[in-house]
C-alpha positions in Angstrom: 4.0 -16.1 13.1 2.7 -18.5 10.6 -1.1 -18.4 11.7 -1.4 -14.9 9.8 -0.8 -16.8 6.4 -4.4 -18.2 7.0 -5.5 -14.8 5.7 -5.7 -15.2 2.0 -5.3 -11.6 1.1 -2.2 -11.3 3.3 -0.9 -14.7 2.1 -0.7 -13.6 -1.4 0.7 -10.1 -0.5 3.4 -11.9 1.3 4.0 -14.2 -1.6 4.4 -11.2 -3.8 6.8 -9.6 -1.4 9.0 -12.8 -1.3 9.4 -13.1 -5.0 10.2 -9.5 -5.5 12.9 -9.8 -2.7 14.5 -12.8 -4.3 14.9 -10.7 -7.5 16.0 -7.9 -5.5 18.6 -10.1 -3.9 20.0 -11.4 -7.1 20.1 -7.7 -8.3 22.4 -6.9 -5.1 24.9 -9.7 -5.9 25.0 -8.9 -9.7 25.2 -5.4 -9.3 28.2 -5.6 -7.0 29.9 -7.9 -9.5 29.1 -5.6 -12.5 30.6 -2.6 -10.6 33.8 -4.5 -9.9 33.9 -5.5 -13.6 33.7 -1.9 -14.7 35.8 -0.2 -12.0 37.9 -2.6 -10.0 39.1 -1.5 -6.7 37.0 1.6 -7.3 33.8 -0.5 -7.3 32.9 0.8 -3.8 32.8 4.4 -5.3 30.6 3.1 -8.3 28.2 1.4 -5.9 28.3 4.2 -3.4 27.1 6.5 -6.2 24.5 4.2 -7.6 23.1 3.5 -4.0 23.2 7.4 -3.2 21.1 8.0 -6.4 18.8 5.2 -5.1 18.3 6.9 -1.8 17.8 10.4 -3.6 14.9 8.8 -5.7 13.4 7.4 -2.3 13.8 10.6 -0.4 12.9 13.1 -3.1 10.1 11.2 -4.9 8.5 8.9 -2.7 6.5 11.7 -0.6 5.4 13.4 -3.8 4.6 10.3 -5.8 2.5 8.8 -3.0 0.8 12.0 -2.2 -0.2 12.2 -6.0 -1.3 8.5 -5.9 -2.8 8.6 -2.4 -6.5 8.9 -3.8 -5.7 6.2 -6.6 -6.6 2.5 -6.0 -3.7 0.6 -4.6 -3.9 -2.4 -7.0 -3.0 -0.5 -10.3 -0.3 1.4 -8.3 1.4 -1.6 -7.1 1.2 -3.4 -10.5 2.5 -0.4 -12.6 5.4 0.0 -10.0 6.3 -3.7 -10.6 6.3 -3.5 -14.3 8.5 -0.5 -14.3 11.0 -2.3 -12.2 11.0 -5.4 -14.3 11.5 -3.2 -17.4 14.5 -1.3 -15.7 16.0 -4.8 -14.5 15.9 -6.0 -18.2 18.1 -3.1 -19.2 21.0 -4.0 -16.7 22.7 -6.9 -18.7 23.4 -4.4 -21.6 25.3 -1.8 -19.4 28.8 -0.9 -20.3 29.4 2.3 -18.6 29.0 3.5 -14.9 26.7 6.3 -15.7 24.2 3.8 -17.3 24.0 2.1 -14.0 23.2 5.4 -12.3 20.2 6.2 -14.8 18.7 2.7 -14.6 19.0 2.6 -10.8 17.4 5.9 -10.6 14.4 4.9 -12.7 14.1 1.5 -11.0 14.2 2.9 -7.5 11.8 5.5 -8.2 9.4 2.7 -9.0 10.2 1.0 -5.6 9.6 4.3 -3.9 6.0 4.2 -5.0 5.6 0.4 -4.5 6.9 -0.2 -0.9 5.2 2.6 1.0 1.9 1.7 -0.6 2.4 -2.2 0.1 3.3 -1.5 3.8 0.4 0.7 4.4 -2.0 -2.1 3.2 -1.0 -4.5 5.8 -2.8 -2.9 8.8 -5.9 -2.8 6.8 -5.6 -6.5 5.8 -4.5 -7.6 9.5 -6.4 -4.9 12.0 -5.5 -7.1 15.1 -2.4 -5.9 16.9 -1.2 -9.4 17.7 -1.6 -10.5 14.0 0.1 -7.4 12.7 3.0 -7.8 15.2 3.3 -11.5 13.7 3.2 -10.0 10.1 5.9 -7.5 10.8 8.2 -10.4 12.1 7.2 -12.6 9.1 8.0 -9.5 6.8 11.3 -9.0 8.7 12.0 -12.8 8.2 11.1 -12.6 4.6 13.9 -9.9 4.2 16.4 -12.0 6.1 15.5 -15.2 4.2 16.1 -13.2 1.0 19.4 -11.9 2.4 20.4 -15.6 3.0 18.7 -17.4 0.1 19.3 -14.9 -2.7 23.2 -15.0 -2.3 23.1 -18.8 -2.0 20.9 -19.0 -5.3 23.1 -16.4 -6.9 26.4 -18.5 -5.8 24.9 -21.6 -7.5 23.8 -19.9 -10.6 27.4 -18.3 -10.8 28.9 -21.6 -11.2 27.0 -22.0 -14.5 26.1 -18.7 -15.7 27.6 -15.3 -16.1 26.7 -12.6 -13.4 24.6 -10.3 -15.9 22.3 -13.3 -16.4 21.3 -12.8 -12.8 19.4 -9.6 -13.7 16.9 -11.7 -15.7 16.0 -13.4 -12.4 15.4 -10.0 -10.9 13.1 -9.1 -13.9 11.3 -12.4 -13.2 10.8 -11.7 -9.6 9.1 -8.3 -10.2 6.8 -9.8 -13.1 5.7 -12.6 -10.7 5.1 -10.0 -8.0 2.7 -7.9 -10.3 0.9 -11.2 -11.2 0.1 -12.1 -7.7 -1.1 -8.4 -6.8 -3.4 -8.9 -9.9 -5.0 -12.0 -8.3 -5.3 -10.4 -4.8 -8.6 -8.9 -3.6 -7.4 -5.8 -1.7 -9.5 -4.4 1.1 -10.9 -0.7 0.6 -8.9 2.1 2.3 -9.3 5.6 3.1 -13.2 5.6 2.7 -15.6 7.6 4.8 -15.7 11.3 5.8 -13.8 10.8 9.1 -10.7 9.6 6.9 -10.5 12.1 4.3 -7.0 12.9 3.2 -6.0 16.6 3.4 -6.8 18.2 0.0 -3.6 20.1 -0.6 -0.8 18.3 -2.4 1.8 20.2 -0.2 -0.2 19.2 2.9 -0.3 15.6 2.0 3.4 15.6 0.9 4.5 16.9 4.3 2.1 15.5 6.7 3.9 12.2 7.5 7.2 14.2 8.3 5.2 16.7 10.7 3.7 13.7 12.6 7.2 12.4 13.1 8.3 15.7 14.4 5.5 15.9 16.9 5.8 12.3 18.3 8.7 11.5 20.5 9.0 7.9 19.6 9.0 8.6 15.9 11.9 11.3 16.5 13.7 8.5 18.2 13.0 6.4 15.3 14.6 8.9 12.9 18.0 8.6 15.0 17.6 4.8 14.9 17.4 5.1 11.1 20.9 6.5 11.1 22.3 3.7 13.3 21.0 1.2 10.9 22.2 3.0 7.9 25.9 2.9 8.9 26.5 -1.0 8.9 24.0 -1.5 5.9 26.3 0.9 3.9 29.4 -0.9 5.1 28.1 -4.2 3.9 26.4 -3.4 0.7 28.8 -0.9 -0.6 32.2 -2.4 0.4 31.8 -6.2 0.9 32.6 -6.7 -2.7 35.9 -4.9 -2.1 36.8 -6.9 1.0 36.0 -10.1 -0.5 37.6 -9.5 -4.1 40.3 -6.9 -3.6 41.5 -7.2 0.0 41.1 -11.0 0.7 41.3 -12.2 -2.9 38.3 -14.5 -2.6 36.2 -16.1 -5.4 33.1 -14.4 -6.6 30.9 -16.9 -4.8 32.3 -15.9 -1.5 30.6 -12.3 -1.9 27.2 -14.2 -1.9 28.5 -16.1 1.4 29.4 -12.9 3.1 26.0 -11.3 2.2 24.3 -14.4 3.6 26.0 -14.2 6.9 24.5 -10.6 7.2 21.1 -11.9 6.4 21.5 -15.0 8.6 22.1 -12.7 11.7 19.2 -10.6 10.9 17.0 -13.7 10.6 18.1 -15.2 13.9 16.7 -12.0 15.6 13.5 -12.0 13.6 12.7 -15.5 14.5 12.5 -14.4 18.2 11.1 -10.9 17.9 7.6 -11.5 18.6 8.3 -13.1 22.1 10.7 -10.4 22.9 8.5 -7.7 22.0 5.7 -9.1 24.1 7.9 -9.6 27.1 10.0 -6.5 27.0 8.3 -3.8 24.6 9.4 -1.9 21.9 11.8 0.5 23.6 14.3 -2.0 25.3 14.3 -4.3 22.1 15.1 -1.3 19.8 17.5 0.5 22.0 19.5 -2.7 22.7 20.2 -2.8 18.9 21.3 0.8 18.9 23.6 0.0 21.6 25.3 -3.1 20.0 25.7 -1.8 16.4 28.3 0.9 17.2 30.3 -1.5 19.1 30.3 -4.1 16.2 31.1 -1.4 13.6 34.1 -0.3 15.7 35.3 -3.8 15.9 34.9 -3.9 12.1 36.9 -0.8 11.6 39.6 -2.3 13.7 39.7 -5.5 11.8 39.6 -3.6 8.5 42.8 -1.7 9.5 44.6 -5.1 10.2 43.2 -6.7 7.2 43.9 -4.2 4.4 47.1 -4.4 2.2 49.6 -1.7 2.9 49.1 -1.4 6.8 52.0 -3.5 7.6 50.0 -5.4 10.0 47.9 -7.8 7.7 46.5 -10.7 9.5 46.2 -14.1 7.9 43.7 -14.4 5.1 41.7 -17.1 6.7 41.3 -15.5 10.1 40.4 -12.2 8.5 37.9 -13.9 6.3 36.2 -15.7 9.4 36.1 -12.4 11.4 34.5 -10.7 8.4 31.8 -13.3 8.4 31.4 -13.1 12.3 31.2 -9.4 12.3 28.6 -9.3 9.4 26.4 -11.8 11.2 26.4 -9.4 14.2 25.6 -6.4 12.1 22.7 -8.2 10.5 21.3 -9.2 14.1 21.7 -5.6 15.3 19.9 -4.3 12.4 17.0 -6.5 12.6 16.6 -5.8 16.4 15.8 -2.1 15.3 14.0 -2.7 12.2 11.5 -5.6 13.0 9.6 -3.4 15.6 9.8 -0.1 13.8 6.5 -0.5 11.8 4.7 -1.0 15.3 5.6 2.7 16.1 4.4 3.9 12.8 1.1 2.0 13.4 0.6 3.6 16.9 1.2 7.0 15.6 -1.4 7.0 12.8 -4.9 6.1 11.9 -6.2 4.8 8.5 -6.4 8.2 7.0 -2.7 9.2 8.0 -1.2 5.8 8.0 0.0 6.1 4.2 1.7 9.4 4.9 3.5 8.1 8.0 4.8 5.0 6.2 5.8 7.2 3.4 7.6 9.6 5.7 9.5 6.7 7.3 10.3 5.3 3.9 11.8 8.7 2.9 13.4 9.8 6.1 15.1 6.5 6.8 16.7 6.3 3.4 17.8 10.0 3.7 20.3 8.7 6.2 21.7 6.6 3.4 22.6 9.7 1.6 25.2 10.2 4.2 26.4 6.8 4.8 26.6 5.4 1.2 29.0 8.1 0.0 31.2 7.6 3.2 31.4 4.0 2.5 31.9 4.2 -1.3 33.9 7.5 -2.0 35.8 7.5 1.3 36.6 3.8 0.8 38.0 4.3 -2.5 40.0 7.5 -1.7 41.3 6.9 1.9 40.8 3.2 2.2 38.3 0.8 4.0 39.5 1.4 7.4 38.9 5.2 7.4 35.6 4.5 5.9 34.5 2.1 8.5 35.7 4.4 11.3 33.6 7.3 9.9 30.5 4.8 9.8 31.2 3.8 13.4 31.0 7.5 14.3 27.7 8.0 12.4 26.2 5.0 14.3 27.4 6.5 17.6 25.7 9.8 16.9 22.6 8.1 16.0 22.5 5.7 18.9 23.0 8.7 21.2 20.1 10.6 19.8 17.8 7.5 19.8 18.4 7.1 23.6 17.8 10.8 24.4 14.7 11.2 22.2 12.7 8.2 23.3 10.9 8.9 26.7 10.8 6.1 29.2 7.0 6.5 29.7 4.5 7.5 27.1 2.9 10.9 27.7 -0.6 11.3 26.2 -0.8 11.6 22.5 2.8 12.6 22.1 3.6 8.9 22.2 0.9 7.9 19.7 -2.6 6.5 20.4 -3.0 2.8 21.2 -3.7 0.5 18.5 -7.3 -0.5 18.1 -8.3 3.3 18.2 -7.8 4.3 14.7 -10.5 7.0 15.0 -8.9 8.6 17.9 -9.7 12.3 18.2 -5.9 13.2 18.6 -4.9 11.5 15.6 -7.7 13.2 13.4 -6.5 16.5 14.9 -3.1 15.7 13.5 -4.5 14.8 10.1 -6.7 17.8 9.9 -4.6 20.6 11.6 -1.0 20.1 10.7 
């Protein structure tokens, strides 16, 4: 994976990604503690609402914002998005009411909905060789996993000497440093040439990526896989603070440890992903994750019923804590098995003209799944208990897994499975860009 860092442009973009992710990781820990401080046992409902608003911003605004910004230079778009995110992060230490969280999160995540697809769509232009691009995907996944491991650890250390609301300053610093790195990076030109003209209509550009998804069997399967991944992610991000602080009565620093275990599982898979993908291909690797995740979420639901107070069958606190850490590790590993190769499918199904729209569609459609899973994890967890919430998320993961297996053909069938990488100007892809 590391040879791709010899590319100066990619190295700087990757560094910008890392520092922004570290800031986001501090935000995840601090936001959970802020929600618990404001709402106590109902912190899951507050986080569920905040994260649902985040996903609504992603789903509703990402296609429109990126269609509007499609013809703009990428560098000022990325810098402006980072500056907005930094400004919103600086507002978070002054929040005293739950509704204020919702407003700030909406604005911050609307900026992220602009930044992330634009950033992702640049990487194939920076690293056009398929082997390098695959390594970059694994390295990017590894960056997410290291963030999930390092940020909670850093947060745990900082929480011993600082109040949690000071962590939001670290979030703002991460976004500002990301913007500075983008300023210093020479980005490649994209979307030039008559064969790569984007569709002129705003509505056409807004919906183009979704229509390519619908016409490509692999991408239809990816939609179902997005639902599989959304279930454990919601369980971990929304309810870990309730498990740790309310159910198991662990200290604040153990919230960071639990989140770090989720990241460690994901990182363990990301490290081996390039070899697995070269040997087995995308379909076996991704569908193995789709098979494992529902089993682990079902186990988490069973443990939750045993560990939650009031069930009459509460297990020992130490054993329940160890089980939680182990299950969170497995959930992280399952998620990474699905997420790491997903951008390969997007690259195969697009060319330079359509790639920003396909990446934006994946960004929006994948996050649409969280509009289902975050309320289930937060609101159902707050009203009916963590056990029923975990069971509901298990059912969601099973539905997504079934859809993924049924949608993905065993053998590619012409253009429906995407053109081969290295053929960005293929006639089939141009037809999609021009005729949908």
